[in-house]
N, C-alpha and C positions, 0 to 999 in steps of 0.2 A: 919571571912570562910573557913576554909579547902580544907580539896584535895578533891574533884569533887561533888561540892553545900553542901557537909558534912554541917554541922552548927556549929562542933564544931570549937574550934580554936588549932591553936598548935601554939607553940613552940620552935624554930631553935637560937640557942646558936651557935658559935664559938668563940673559943677561940685560939688565937693562943702563942704558945706554947714559940716563943722566943719572948723575948723586944724591947722592940723598945727603938732606941739609942740616944742619944740627939741628937737635931739637933742643935748649936748653927749659929744664921745670923748675922754676922752684919752690918752695913750700905751701908758701900765700896763695900759687895758683891753684894747690895739690887739693889745700885744701877749701880752696872755693867752689872745686868742682865737685869735693867731695859733701859740702854744704845742700852745690844744686839739684843734686842727684837727690839725697835724701829732704829735699823736699819736695820735687815729683814725686819722692815716692808716697812721699804723709798726701801729698793733697788725690794720688789715684785712691791707693783706701780708703779717704773719706767719700771720692767721687762712686768706690765701688758696694761700697761699708751699705747696706738697704736700715731706711727711716729704727730703729732701736724696736724688740721685738715688745718689749711691755706696752709702748705708745700703740704699735696696733692691733696689743689687743686689745688693749682697753678700746677704743678704736671699738672694734669691733666688736667688742663684746656691747656697748654702749648700746651702736647700735641698732646689736639683733634683739638687746633689751627692747629700745622704744618699739621696733618688729613686734615682737610677741604682745608685747604687754595693748596695742595697735589691736592688732591680733587676735585676741581674745574681748576688749573691748566690742570692740563689732562681734563677734559673737557669744558673746551672751545676752548685745542689742537686743540682735540675728534667732538669739532664740527666741527670749523672754517676748517679742513681739512673736514669735507662730505662735509661741503653748500660747500667747493672749487672745490670738486668730480662731484657736483649738477649742480653747474654752469657753470661748464665747460661740462659737456655731454651738458644740452638745450640750451650751448655755438655754442655749436660743429653741434648742431641735427637743430638751431632753426632762425641761424642769415641765414637771407638769403642777396645772394649774386645774384647779376642781374648778371644768364642766357639769354645769345638768343638777347645780346639785339641789336646787327643790325638789327635780323627779330622784333624786339619787335618797334625796332623806323621805320622797311620799312611796315608793318604790319597797324599804325598809321597811315604815311603819304598816305593810300593808304587809308580807310579810314573816312580819313580829305576830301579826295579829292573826293572820293565818294559815299556822304552821302549816296548822291537815291539812289543808284546801289555797295549795299557792295557783294553782287552775285560775282565781277569781283575782289576784292581779298581770295577768296578763294583757291588762286593756294598760294598763297605768307599767310595767314591764317593757314595754313596745315605742312610750311615748316617752323614753327615757335612751332605751335606741336610740329611738330617728332622731330626736338631741342631740346625740353624741356621737353622731356619723356628717352632721351636718357641722358639726366646729369642729370638727375633721375637718371635712371639704375646704371648710373656709382660714384650718392653720394650715393644709399640709395640699390643698387643689388637684386631689383625687377624692371620687368618690366607689367603694362597693359597693352594691347591690343589698339596699338593706332588703330583708324575708321577714313578709311582718304574717303570724299567725289570724 
């Protein structure tokens, strides 16, 4: 086929005005070229090869294990610290220390002696209530109105 879809065929000839020089190749030259090609191919393969996978995995695993161990250590330390803070808070706030034990003993004695006449113990019971409210105010800093009879 020719140019632009014509059916006429064209023939193109290129002539080289200079004659080609004759090349003599010896076996030694061929072996040197092959040796050089093989060496360069091996060098490129070595350069392109990544580090051994086992070494990378071992380093990566060791690094991850160190990071995990450090994270766990920090986590445990933080949990212990938070647990101690919460425990101290509750221990401080909810530990019961007997207050006004002398008034309590008097009230109990009065009730046991006057089991059928409990109103006789009203004065001692009110003193016990006032004592407890004063202790509550000291500890928590707030008061509830004390209604005495």
